[in-house]
C-alpha positions in Angstrom: -2.5 22.8 -1.3 -1.9 19.3 0.1 1.6 18.4 1.3 3.1 15.1 2.3 2.1 15.9 5.8 -1.5 16.7 5.0 -4.0 14.1 6.3 -7.7 13.8 5.7 -10.1 12.4 8.3 -12.3 9.5 7.1 -15.7 8.8 8.5 -14.1 5.8 10.3 -12.1 8.3 12.4 -8.9 7.1 10.6 -6.6 9.5 8.9 -5.4 9.0 5.3 -2.4 10.9 4.0 -3.7 13.2 1.2 -0.7 12.5 -1.1 0.2 8.9 -1.9 3.0 7.2 -3.8 2.0 4.8 -6.5 4.1 1.7 -7.3 3.3 0.9 -10.9 6.8 1.6 -12.0 9.4 -0.9 -13.2 9.4 -3.9 -10.9 13.2 -3.8 -10.8 13.3 -0.2 -9.6 10.7 -0.7 -6.7 13.1 -1.0 -3.8 15.0 2.1 -4.7 12.0 4.3 -5.6 9.9 3.2 -2.5 13.0 3.8 -0.3 13.4 7.3 -1.7 9.7 8.0 -1.4 9.7 7.0 2.3 12.9 9.1 2.8 11.1 12.1 1.2 8.2 11.8 3.6 5.6 9.8 1.8 3.5 7.7 4.2 0.8 6.6 1.8 1.9 3.7 -0.5 -0.4 2.5 -3.2 -0.1 -0.9 -4.8 -2.1 -3.6 -6.6 -1.6 -7.3 -7.5 -1.6 -6.5 -11.2 1.5 -4.3 -10.7 3.6 -7.2 -9.5 5.3 -5.1 -6.9 3.8 -6.1 -3.6 6.6 -8.4 -2.3 9.3 -5.8 -3.0 7.2 -3.0 -1.6 6.5 -5.0 1.6 10.2 -5.8 2.0 11.2 -2.2 1.4 8.7 -0.9 4.0 10.1 -3.4 6.6 13.7 -2.4 5.8 12.9 1.3 6.1 12.7 1.2 9.9 9.5 3.3 9.8 6.8 1.7 12.0 4.0 0.1 10.1 1.5 2.1 12.0 3.0 5.3 10.4 2.5 4.0 6.8 -0.9 3.9 5.1 -1.0 1.0 2.6 -3.7 1.0 -0.1 -4.2 -1.9 -2.4 -6.8 -3.1 -4.9 -8.7 -6.2 -5.6 -8.4 -7.4 -9.2 -11.7 -7.9 -11.1 -11.5 -11.7 -10.7 -11.9 -11.3 -6.9 -15.0 -9.1 -6.6 -17.3 -12.0 -5.6 -17.8 -12.0 -1.8 -16.4 -15.5 -1.6 -13.2 -14.4 -3.3 -12.4 -11.3 -1.3 -11.0 -12.8 1.9 -8.7 -15.3 0.1 -7.5 -12.6 -2.3 -6.6 -10.3 0.6 -5.4 -12.8 3.2 -3.5 -15.3 1.0 -2.2 -13.0 -1.7 -2.0 -9.4 -0.5 -1.2 -9.7 3.2 1.4 -12.4 2.5 3.0 -10.6 -0.4 3.2 -7.3 1.5 4.3 -9.1 4.7 1.9 -7.1 6.8 -0.9 -8.0 9.2 -3.4 -5.4 7.9 -4.3 -3.1 5.1 -5.4 0.5 5.6 -7.6 0.7 2.4 -8.7 -1.8 -0.2 -10.2 -0.6 -3.5 -11.9 -2.5 -6.4 -9.6 -2.1 -9.4 
């Protein structure tokens, strides 16, 4: 049974926490719920542009005091960004800026 400390090895040699915390909840509750998730030991945070939670999630991660290198951030491209010419702008301009981070750990097609 996976716990919050369980990690899986990817073929890239990176580790991914087996249990993640999704951020689709009420936008107004994001700071509190992400803070509590991080306090409880979650280190895999999942978000997407369509959720509208990225700026709050990014600020909450920064305020947590937990080094970014210890938090695995997953996000998703929305269906209007699947074309190869649209991927980089969607990630650089929107996602990295909104999350206030220099890199993502995993990006999925939503």
